[in-house]
C-alpha angles and dihedrals in degrees: 000000000000119000127239110276127207117261119258125238135197110288096028117125107255109240110247120237146178118204136165116259125217088283092049094250118136117255121189131197086230087064085075098047111147092027132092110246132197105208107190126186121210129177104232140359119244096017115128097252094041091047090050092051096043093051091049088055089048093050092047095042096101094049092044089050092048088055088052101261130130122197132221126179120206127190139155089254120121117249092256094057090046091054093054090048093049091050098044092049099036091239112178099182125083119277114196132201116231097175097162091044092230096131091045089053091049090052093045091247096120120071149095119340135179125213126165091346095307122117119210143145116269150133113300110214099246141157125206119188113207121201128222090267092058094254128124113262096179134358121194125183133191090019122175116248096223115064094007095120094051091048090048091052090050091048090049090051093245122144115263112269 
């Protein structure tokens, strides 16, 4: 299991990664070099909160792209589950599989969580925006699924979608 990583802050170098997408093809952060990239971490495909968040990104994708942003979703799910999620929700951005949590840990999105009085290690719903230079522009942790994309757009200074 991955160990808890330090949270990233604006100005930090974004950790590089290569993960399989929903088709099992490798996708690297470096593939997006020269672009602004929203890397968002979510706990599990096809759950209510994660579906809400993914559909919000899907519905905002054109306006984010028009502002120069690409979107990548990362979860601990296997590629097959990601493929079903992409197809059922018509998601057109890459969903990447981080089954060993190593990338989530490197981004500070894996750590201690509390739920119903129980403490455990898990994925912390997080979003990290990486600039064209590979440095963190914005890092948000423990974000809410509903309304997150609208808040992210405001925090980035983009017009409301």
